[in-house]
C-alpha positions as CSV (number, residue, x, y, z in Angstrom):
1,M,11.0,-75.4,-24.7
2,D,9.7,-72.3,-22.8
3,G,7.4,-70.2,-25.0
4,T,7.4,-72.6,-27.9
5,T,4.3,-74.1,-29.5
6,V,4.9,-77.8,-30.0
7,S,2.9,-80.2,-32.2
8,V,1.8,-83.3,-30.2
9,G,-0.6,-86.2,-30.4
10,T,-1.5,-88.4,-33.3
11,N,-0.5,-86.9,-36.6
12,N,0.7,-83.8,-34.7
13,K,-2.7,-82.2,-34.8
14,L,-2.7,-80.9,-31.2
15,K,-0.7,-77.7,-30.4
16,L,0.8,-77.2,-26.9
17,N,2.1,-73.8,-25.8
18,T,5.0,-74.3,-23.3
19,R,4.9,-70.8,-22.0
20,N,3.6,-71.8,-18.5
21,I,5.4,-75.1,-18.3
22,L,8.5,-75.5,-16.1
23,F,11.2,-77.7,-17.6
24,V,13.8,-79.1,-15.3
25,G,17.0,-80.4,-17.0
26,A,18.6,-81.7,-13.8
27,G,21.2,-84.4,-13.9
28,A,21.1,-84.8,-17.7
29,F,23.3,-81.8,-18.2
30,E,25.4,-82.1,-15.1
31,K,28.8,-82.2,-16.9
32,A,27.8,-80.3,-20.0
33,K,28.6,-76.7,-20.7
34,P,25.9,-74.6,-22.3
35,T,27.9,-74.4,-25.5
36,E,28.0,-78.2,-25.7
37,L,24.2,-78.5,-25.8
38,A,22.4,-78.9,-29.1
39,I,21.9,-75.6,-30.7
40,E,18.1,-75.9,-30.2
41,L,18.7,-76.0,-26.4
42,Q,21.4,-73.3,-26.1
43,G,19.9,-70.2,-24.4
44,R,16.6,-72.0,-23.6
45,L,17.6,-73.1,-20.2
46,P,18.0,-69.7,-18.6
47,V,18.4,-70.7,-15.0
48,N,21.5,-72.5,-14.0
49,A,21.6,-73.8,-10.4
50,K,24.0,-76.3,-8.7
51,M,22.1,-79.2,-7.2
52,E,23.3,-81.1,-4.3
53,S,23.5,-84.9,-4.3
54,L,20.8,-86.8,-2.5
55,T,21.5,-87.9,1.0
56,K,20.6,-91.2,2.7
57,D,17.7,-89.3,4.4
58,D,16.5,-88.1,1.0
59,F,16.5,-91.6,-0.4
60,V,14.7,-92.9,2.7
61,A,12.1,-90.2,2.4
62,I,11.6,-91.1,-1.3
63,L,11.1,-94.7,-0.4
64,R,8.7,-94.1,2.6
65,N,6.9,-90.8,1.9
66,T,6.1,-90.6,-1.8
67,K,2.6,-91.8,-2.7
68,H,3.5,-94.4,-5.4
69,N,7.1,-95.2,-4.4
70,L,9.0,-98.2,-5.6
71,L,8.2,-100.2,-2.5
72,V,4.5,-99.7,-2.8
73,Q,4.7,-100.6,-6.5
74,S,6.6,-103.8,-5.8
75,I,4.1,-104.8,-3.0
76,A,1.2,-104.2,-5.4
77,L,2.9,-106.1,-8.3
78,L,3.6,-109.2,-6.2
79,K,0.1,-109.1,-4.7
80,T,-1.2,-109.9,-8.2
81,E,0.7,-113.3,-7.7
82,D,-0.8,-113.7,-4.2
83,V,2.6,-113.0,-2.6
84,N,2.7,-110.5,0.2
85,L,5.8,-108.5,0.5
86,V,6.9,-106.6,3.7
87,Y,10.0,-104.4,4.1
88,D,11.6,-103.9,7.5
89,E,13.2,-100.6,8.5
90,G,16.7,-102.0,8.3
91,A,16.1,-103.0,4.7
92,I,14.8,-99.6,3.7
93,D,17.7,-97.8,5.4
94,L,20.2,-100.1,3.7
95,M,18.7,-99.7,0.2
96,A,19.0,-95.9,0.7
97,E,22.6,-96.2,1.9
98,I,23.6,-98.4,-1.0
99,S,22.0,-95.9,-3.4
100,V,24.1,-93.1,-1.9
101,E,27.3,-95.2,-2.2
102,L,26.7,-96.2,-5.8
103,N,25.8,-92.6,-6.7
104,E,29.3,-91.4,-5.5
105,E,30.8,-92.8,-8.6
106,D,28.1,-92.1,-11.1
107,N,25.4,-89.8,-9.7
108,I,22.1,-90.5,-11.4
109,G,20.0,-89.2,-8.5
110,A,16.8,-90.9,-7.3
111,R,16.9,-93.2,-10.4
112,R,19.5,-95.2,-8.5
113,L,16.8,-96.5,-6.3
114,R,15.3,-98.4,-9.2
115,T,18.6,-100.3,-9.7
116,V,18.8,-101.2,-6.0
117,V,15.2,-102.2,-5.6
118,D,15.3,-104.3,-8.8
119,A,18.4,-106.1,-7.5
120,V,16.7,-106.9,-4.2
121,L,13.5,-108.2,-5.9
122,E,15.0,-110.0,-8.9
123,E,14.7,-113.5,-7.6
124,I,11.4,-113.0,-5.9
125,N,9.9,-111.5,-9.1
126,F,11.1,-114.4,-11.1
127,E,9.8,-117.0,-8.8
128,A,6.5,-115.4,-7.7
129,P,4.3,-117.1,-10.3
130,D,5.4,-120.5,-9.1
131,F,5.6,-119.7,-5.4
132,E,4.2,-122.7,-3.6
133,Q,3.0,-120.8,-0.5
134,K,0.4,-118.4,-2.0
135,G,-0.8,-115.8,0.5
136,A,2.4,-116.1,2.6
137,Y,4.4,-113.1,3.7
138,I,7.9,-112.5,2.5
139,L,9.9,-110.2,4.8
140,I,12.7,-108.3,3.1
141,G,15.3,-107.6,5.8
142,K,18.7,-106.0,5.9
143,E,20.6,-109.3,5.5
144,Y,18.5,-110.1,2.4
145,V,19.3,-106.7,0.9
146,E,23.0,-107.2,1.6
147,E,23.0,-110.6,-0.2
148,R,21.0,-109.5,-3.2
149,T,23.0,-106.2,-3.8
150,K,26.6,-107.5,-3.5
151,H,26.9,-107.8,-7.3
152,L,26.2,-104.0,-7.7
153,Y,29.5,-103.3,-6.0
154,Q,31.4,-105.9,-8.0
155,N,30.4,-104.3,-11.3
156,R,31.4,-100.7,-10.4
157,D,34.8,-100.9,-12.1
158,Y,33.3,-102.0,-15.4
159,K,30.6,-99.2,-15.7
160,K,32.9,-96.8,-17.5
161,W,33.4,-99.3,-20.3
162,I,29.7,-100.0,-20.9
163,L,28.0,-97.7,-23.4
């Protein structure tokens, strides 16, 4: 951690001084007390700040405004199969709203977007290589998002039993 020299690289030949590197342990230690952390971590995370949950607007901003967001990645991935993907505003808003709702029970922050986007694109990703209308556009709308994410709500009660 901070101020430590760490061996990295092949055969640990490179040395990295972490003095000027900021480590953020957000989310991972949300419910842990400092005394519950591994001895190597105790006292090495000197700043303790409460972080607020992401809002719908935060999720929308992550989906729209970040350079290599999940939507841009999915569009680029499907373009390799000559399938053009387009998201309408309603779909983006609903994916953000679903992420907020699912985070209420088990808050994993922005990582929740991966779960939602993957659920929306599961069938399209699977069928893209055999898609008959190459070069066609597929519009992801609000109704499609609703249909493809229903199962995420059904499985909520079972999450606490899955390791």
